[in-house]
C-alpha positions in Angstrom: 3.2 17.2 4.3 4.1 20.1 2.9 1.3 23.1 1.8 -0.1 23.5 -1.9 -0.6 26.9 -3.5 -4.2 26.3 -5.2 -5.5 29.5 -7.0 -8.8 28.2 -8.7 -11.7 26.5 -6.0 -13.3 24.3 -8.9 -17.0 26.4 -9.7 -18.2 22.3 -10.0 -17.1 19.7 -7.4 -18.9 17.2 -9.0 -19.0 15.7 -12.8 -20.7 12.5 -14.1 -21.5 11.1 -17.7 -24.5 12.6 -19.6 -27.5 9.7 -18.8 -26.0 8.4 -15.0 -28.9 10.0 -13.6 -30.8 7.8 -15.8 -29.2 4.6 -14.5 -30.6 2.3 -11.9 -27.0 2.1 -10.1 -23.7 4.8 -9.9 -21.4 2.3 -12.5 -19.0 2.0 -9.5 -17.5 4.1 -6.6 -17.1 7.8 -7.2 -13.8 8.6 -8.2 -12.4 11.7 -5.8 -9.1 14.6 -7.3 -8.2 16.4 -4.6 -7.5 20.1 -4.8 -3.6 19.6 -5.6 -4.6 17.2 -8.5 -7.4 19.7 -10.1 -4.9 22.3 -9.8 -1.9 20.6 -11.8 -4.6 19.1 -14.1 -5.3 23.2 -14.8 -1.9 24.9 -15.0 -0.6 22.0 -17.3 -3.2 21.4 -19.6 -5.8 24.3 -18.8 -3.5 27.4 -19.3 -0.7 25.9 -20.5 2.4 25.9 -18.5 5.4 24.0 -18.5 5.9 21.7 -15.7 8.4 24.3 -13.8 6.6 26.3 -13.9 3.4 25.2 -13.0 5.1 23.8 -9.8 6.4 27.2 -9.1 3.2 28.4 -8.7 1.8 25.5 -6.8 4.6 26.0 -4.1 6.5 22.3 -4.8 9.0 20.6 -6.6 8.1 19.5 -9.8 8.7 15.6 -8.7 5.3 16.7 -6.6 3.4 18.7 -9.0 4.3 15.1 -11.7 2.6 13.3 -8.8 -0.2 15.3 -8.9 0.2 15.8 -12.6 -0.5 11.6 -13.0 -3.0 11.2 -10.0 -5.0 13.6 -11.9 -4.6 12.4 -15.2 -5.4 8.7 -14.2 -8.6 9.9 -12.3 -9.9 11.6 -15.4 -9.1 9.2 -17.9 -10.9 6.3 -15.2 -13.9 8.5 -14.8 -14.1 8.7 -19.0 -13.4 5.5 -19.7 -15.4 3.2 -16.7 -18.3 6.7 -17.0 -18.4 7.0 -13.7 -18.6 10.6 -11.3 -15.4 12.6 -10.5 -15.4 14.5 -7.6 -13.4 17.1 -6.6 -13.0 17.5 -3.3 -10.4 19.3 0.0 -8.8 16.4 1.0 -8.5 12.5 0.2 -12.0 10.2 0.8 -10.9 7.9 3.2 -13.0 5.1 2.4 -14.2 2.7 4.9 -12.3 -0.9 3.9 -14.7 -3.5 4.4 -14.1 -7.0 5.5 -11.1 -8.5 3.9 -12.0 -11.6 2.2 -8.9 -14.6 3.1 -7.3 -15.1 0.3 -7.0 -18.5 -0.7 -3.4 -20.4 -1.2 
């Protein structure tokens, strides 16, 4: 993977809906966002840059920027719609898969 330039590391690495701490169980697994997804989202939606300029700042192609941006949008939408925690971290989460259930035919 080509290195991606990230100019801002978020000061807060965990975002949760208000009142989530009062619930007996979290509403599903946390959603993990990488720094490059966060940076793409920040540049386009916070700074208002066009995708071409945001891609240039990150040192990636416009297609790569678009993929990061689309992934970040889906994660933010899931967090809001499902009331799940969003965690921003430096690399992808490697969640271990449990045993797969057999598929009935």
